[in-house]
C-alpha positions, -999 to 999 in steps of 0.1 A, spaced: -61 -1 -54 -69 36 -58 -53 62 -35 -78 79 -13 -85 115 -23 -77 128 12 -41 114 10 -29 131 -22 -38 166 -34 -44 162 -71 -54 199 -74 -17 206 -69 -10 189 -102 -15 205 -136 -43 187 -154 -48 169 -121 -78 147 -131 -60 132 -161 -29 125 -140 -51 110 -113 -66 86 -138 -32 77 -151 -18 71 -116 -48 49 -106 -40 25 -134 -12 11 -111 -21 -15 -85 9 -8 -62 3 20 -38 41 26 -37 41 30 -75 12 54 -72 29 75 -46 62 76 -65 45 88 -97 25 114 -78 57 129 -63 73 129 -97 44 148 -112 44 172 -82 81 181 -88 73 195 -122 39 209 -115 52 245 -109 69 244 -144 36 232 -160 16 259 -143 41 285 -153 40 273 -189 2 270 -187 3 236 -205 3 200 -197 36 181 -204 17 162 -231 14 195 -251 50 205 -248 78 205 -274 110 186 -269 128 217 -258 101 224 -232 103 189 -219 140 193 -214 134 225 -194 107 207 -174 131 179 -166 157 204 -154 131 219 -131 127 185 -115 163 188 -103 170 151 -101 202 145 -81 213 113 -100 211 100 -135 191 70 -123 166 93 -107 164 114 -139 158 82 -160 131 71 -137 114 105 -141 118 104 -178 102 70 -180 72 81 -159 67 113 -180 70 94 -213 44 68 -202 20 95 -192 25 114 -225 20 82 -244 -12 77 -224 -24 112 -234 -13 114 -270 3 96 -300 27 124 -308 51 123 -279 79 149 -279 102 123 -264 107 109 -299 129 139 -305 155 125 -282 179 97 -295 191 85 -261 172 88 -228 204 81 -208 221 110 -226 191 132 -219 192 122 -182 229 131 -179 220 166 -194 192 173 -170 206 159 -137 211 186 -111 247 199 -110 244 221 -79 243 205 -45 235 237 -26 200 245 -38 182 276 -27 145 280 -26 123 311 -32 96 320 -7 70 308 -31 87 275 -36 91 269 1 54 276 8 45 252 -20 67 226 -3 52 232 31 17 227 18 26 191 9 37 181 44 12 163 67 23 179 100 22 214 112 54 206 132 73 199 100 59 230 83 67 252 113 103 238 115 112 246 79 95 280 79 112 289 112 146 281 98 137 302 66 128 331 88 160 331 109 152 310 140 181 285 146 208 292 172 237 270 183 228 233 178 193 246 168 187 257 204 165 286 193 141 261 177 142 234 203 136 257 233 108 277 217 76 279 237 42 292 228 46 319 255 76 332 235 53 342 207 37 377 207 16 400 186 29 435 188 0 460 184 8 493 167 -15 523 168 -6 539 135 4 508 115 -3 471 112 3 447 140 34 425 137 46 392 152 77 383 171 94 353 188 117 357 218 143 329 212 171 315 234 205 307 220 226 284 242 257 297 224 254 333 235 232 324 266 210 353 255 174 358 245 169 378 213 137 390 196 131 379 160 104 394 139 84 367 121 56 365 96 20 359 104 23 326 86 50 314 109 32 327 140 1 307 131 21 276 122 39 276 155 6 279 173 -8 249 153 24 229 159 21 235 196 -15 223 196 -8 192 175 -11 161 197 1 134 173 25 130 144 9 119 112 27 95 88 16 77 56 15 39 58 6 29 22 -29 44 17 -37 52 54 -26 78 79 -10 66 111 -10 89 141 17 86 168 9 107 199 34 133 212 48 132 247 36 161 269 63 188 267 65 225 275 82 233 242 66 235 207 86 208 192 81 174 209 91 138 208 66 112 194 59 82 217 80 55 198 95 26 218 118 33 247 129 69 249 146 86 278 131 119 287 115 146 265 146 168 258 153 172 221 188 179 207 203 187 173 199 150 163 162 156 162 168 182 134 192 158 116 166 131 116 140 155 103 163 164 74 168 127 65 130 127 60 130 160 42 157 148 18 136 118 7 103 136 8 114 165 -14 137 145 -36 168 165 -28 195 142 -12 217 172 -5 191 193 14 204 207 47 191 231 73 216 257 61 201 256 26 168 266 41 184 293 62 203 309 33 173 307 12 155 329 38 185 353 38 181 357 0 144 363 4 151 390 30 177 405 6 150 407 -20 125 424 3 151 449 15 160 456 -21 124 464 -30 123 489 -1 156 507 -7 166 499 -43 200 487 -33 219 460 -14 247 476 5 262 474 40 231 486 57 209 459 42 235 432 48 239 442 84 201 440 88 201 405 74 231 396 96 213 408 128 181 390 119 198 357 112 225 362 139 253 354 114 289 349 123 310 377 138 345 388 129 372 407 149 405 423 141 418 426 176 402 398 195 381 422 215 358 441 193 334 419 172 312 429 142 291 411 116 313 394 89 302 413 58 324 390 36 306 360 48 272 376 42 282 386 7 292 350 0 259 337 12 237 362 -7 255 373 -38 258 342 -60 243 330 -92 212 315 -76 200 349 -63 190 362 -97 174 328 -106 152 330 -75 143 367 -79 147 381 -114 147 417 -101 181 409 -85 197 394 -115 231 412 -119 226 432 -87 259 437 -69 270 448 -34 267 486 -36 289 499 -8 
């Protein structure tokens, strides 16, 4: 059975037509989907190298496997076996012959870090693979600083809270007025045009779309005043969502993106690093001013020395932003330190 073209996006794969032909050799739809996602995980590496994995050297294959960031040795071996079969399908000179032991190779390429951070480019690539605007909007909202206590800023967000601010002498910009049940206050968060449009589309979405083998199943949403809504599944009391809604979403995201450690905080801190990158491009430094700007935008934790006066915890901000992943995500920031 061949996967329908409207289910998988083969143009997202490097040498997509050859990979599509390879995948369609398998009768099981589950096998086809598994192989597709394994190819998708290393597609950014192939595009960056501008070559198909069948044209790579052994050293490049190892780097490609590292980019897949498999969380376990078993997962890494499964990826290795898939990539080897594909390369054998494409050529008789497989670079895998350079490796004596696949299990040893797997142990070398398995992801060592649990707290992965994503660049803006990586995140947008991930969003494009999701079937639902609601899922896309949720992840991008977290990335751009909408969260709140128990995710209240997300779960109480309404379309009427979104605005386009018109400027006479500069470009218009977009904001969301969000409510945090922790502070019991509404704060205004500046958001990207991408997020603004996704939140509108999420609000307009009437059913949740899921893959069931090779067909799409749509489950209608309950009518609800907020952007994020419950799907009509079985007996559910009321429409009110709580933090467990986000927890369940991340169970799905973990499996979908192949990162068993993925959390909402990983997405939030990835967004903080992106904001640090954009501020660095503007000012040429990352000091107290820039960190406080990030802290205000993401409403990070406060500190106090006397129990009365509170201020943004700079130590916490530095810990979240200045680590080894910052330079990996944005090469311009490699080696950049706190300047104040």
